[in-house]
Residue, then its C-alpha position, 0 to 999 in steps of 0.5 A: x544388456x546382459x544382467x550381471x549374474x552372481x555366482x554362488x560363492x559371491x552370494x555367500x560372501x555378500x551374505x556374510x558381510x551383511x551378517x557382520x554389519x548387523x552384528x556390529x550394531x549395539x543393542x537397546x541396553x548398549x544404546x541406553x548406557x551410551x546415552x546415559x554416559x553422554x548425559x552425565x558428561x554434559x552435566x559435569x561441564x558446569x561443575x568444572x566451570x564453577x570450580x574454575x571460577x572459584x579457583x580464579x576468585x580465590x586467587x584474586x582474593x589472595x592477591x588482594x590480601x597480599x597486596x593489602x598486606x604489602x600496602x600496609x607494610x609500605x604505608x608505615x612511613x607514608x606522610x600526609x599527601x603521599x598516595x599510601x597515607x590513606x592506607x596507613x590511616x585505614x590500618x590504624x582505624x582497623x587496629x583500634x576497632x579490634x581493641x576492646x579493652x578501655x585502657x588499651x583503647x586509650x593507650x592506642x589513641x595516645x599512640x596514634x597521636x604520637x604518630x601524627x607528631x612524628x609525621x609533622x616532624x618528618x615534613x621538612x617543608x610542610x604545606x599549611x593545609x597538610x600541616x593543619x589536617x595532621x595537627x587536627x588529627x593529633x588533637x582529636x587523638x589526644x582528647x580521646x585518649x585523655x577522656x578514657x584514661x582519666x575515667x579509668x584513673x579515678x575508678x581505681x587504676x591511678x597509674x593511668x593518670x601517671x601514664x597520661x602525665x608522662x605522655x604529655x611531657x614527652x609530646x610537649x617537647x616534640x611539639x616545641x621542635x616543630x617547624x610551623x608554616x605560616x598561617x598555622x600558628x594559632x592552631x599550633x598554640x591551641x595544640x600546645x595549650x591542650x597538652x597543658x590542660x591534659x597535664x593539669x587535669x591529670x594532676x588535679x585528679x591525682x590530688x583528689x584521689x584521697x578525698x571522699x569526692x574525687x569528681x563532680x560526676x560530669x565529664x567533658x572533652x578531656x574526661x572526668x572533671x575533678x571536684x572542687x572544695x575541701x578534701x574530706x573523708x567519708x561521712x561518719x557512721x550512725x552513732x552506736x552502730x559499729x562500723x561495717x556492721x549492717x543495720x537490722x532490717x526494718x519490718x514494713x508490717x506494723x504490729x497490732x495495737x494493744x488496747x489499754x482501758x482508761x479505767x481498769x476494773x477490780x479483779x472479779x468485778x466489772x466496776x472500774x477503779x475510781x481513784x479517790x479525790x484528793x487535794x484542795x477543794x476549789x473555792x466558790x467562783x475560783x478555779x482549782x489548781x491542776x493536780x495530777x491524780x495519784x498513780x493507779x496501782x496494779x491490781x493484785x491477783x486474787x487467791x483461788x478458794x481453798x477446797x475444804x479437806x474432807x475425811x473419807x467415810x469408813x469402810x464398815x460402820x456399826x450403829x451405836x449399841x445404846x442411845x447417846x453413844x457414838x457408833x463404831x467405824x472400821x476402815 
């Protein structure tokens, strides 16, 4: 078999094609750059997945919040036994936890108690179980509100007592118009008595406000317990002390004692002064009557000795010229 023979022109074309193939191969730097680009894209894939998951979770959270807010709006008119009634109570509890002022918290308790009476009034044919549960919630809220407002009323905010009395009068009228199911009459009577007790407590505390002692210092389920007894003012101040002026502080350190001799000595001597014995002399075999000694006079101060005055000597002295005559002095 004859072997194929390539012409020079064909061999030249084949050589050119081989050169083109080698020219299309990437060099080492290009290979490294391509490899790094692929690795970076592979590493970026988890980040995209995490962003996608975060987006889905955020959308779910927003949906939950929207559904919760919508549920709270729809649950405002819910009654005991309705599916959304639990959502309504949860919203009220959250609202109470976000109220930090004591007066506002007490008012919130009274507001929620008012809601419970409104729910009982809206139940046309209430079931005894639902009626009793709601009535129990009313009494709990009423006690909690009374406990906080009575304490504030005797602490200087007397308007809280008036607020409490107004609320009890309004709720008593609503309570009388309720349709009470069979089996719930005793609890209903206790709720009415509770409103009367709250009103009486507010009245008693209001009457004790001008007194020095308003409460007993104790508290019960309705709050501050009013004191009993005569209504008196504050105790009088110490006699001789102006009102409102504080007493001077008393030093806790005692001053050093002063030694006073029993028998003082005469000035200038060491002999004690003994008073002369006076009075009747006791008779033999008898007892002398007790006689008080005379008072001891205070020692008089001695006058210091007077220094004699001397004449200074003359500057110039001349002896006598004749015996028996005095000398002469100049000066």
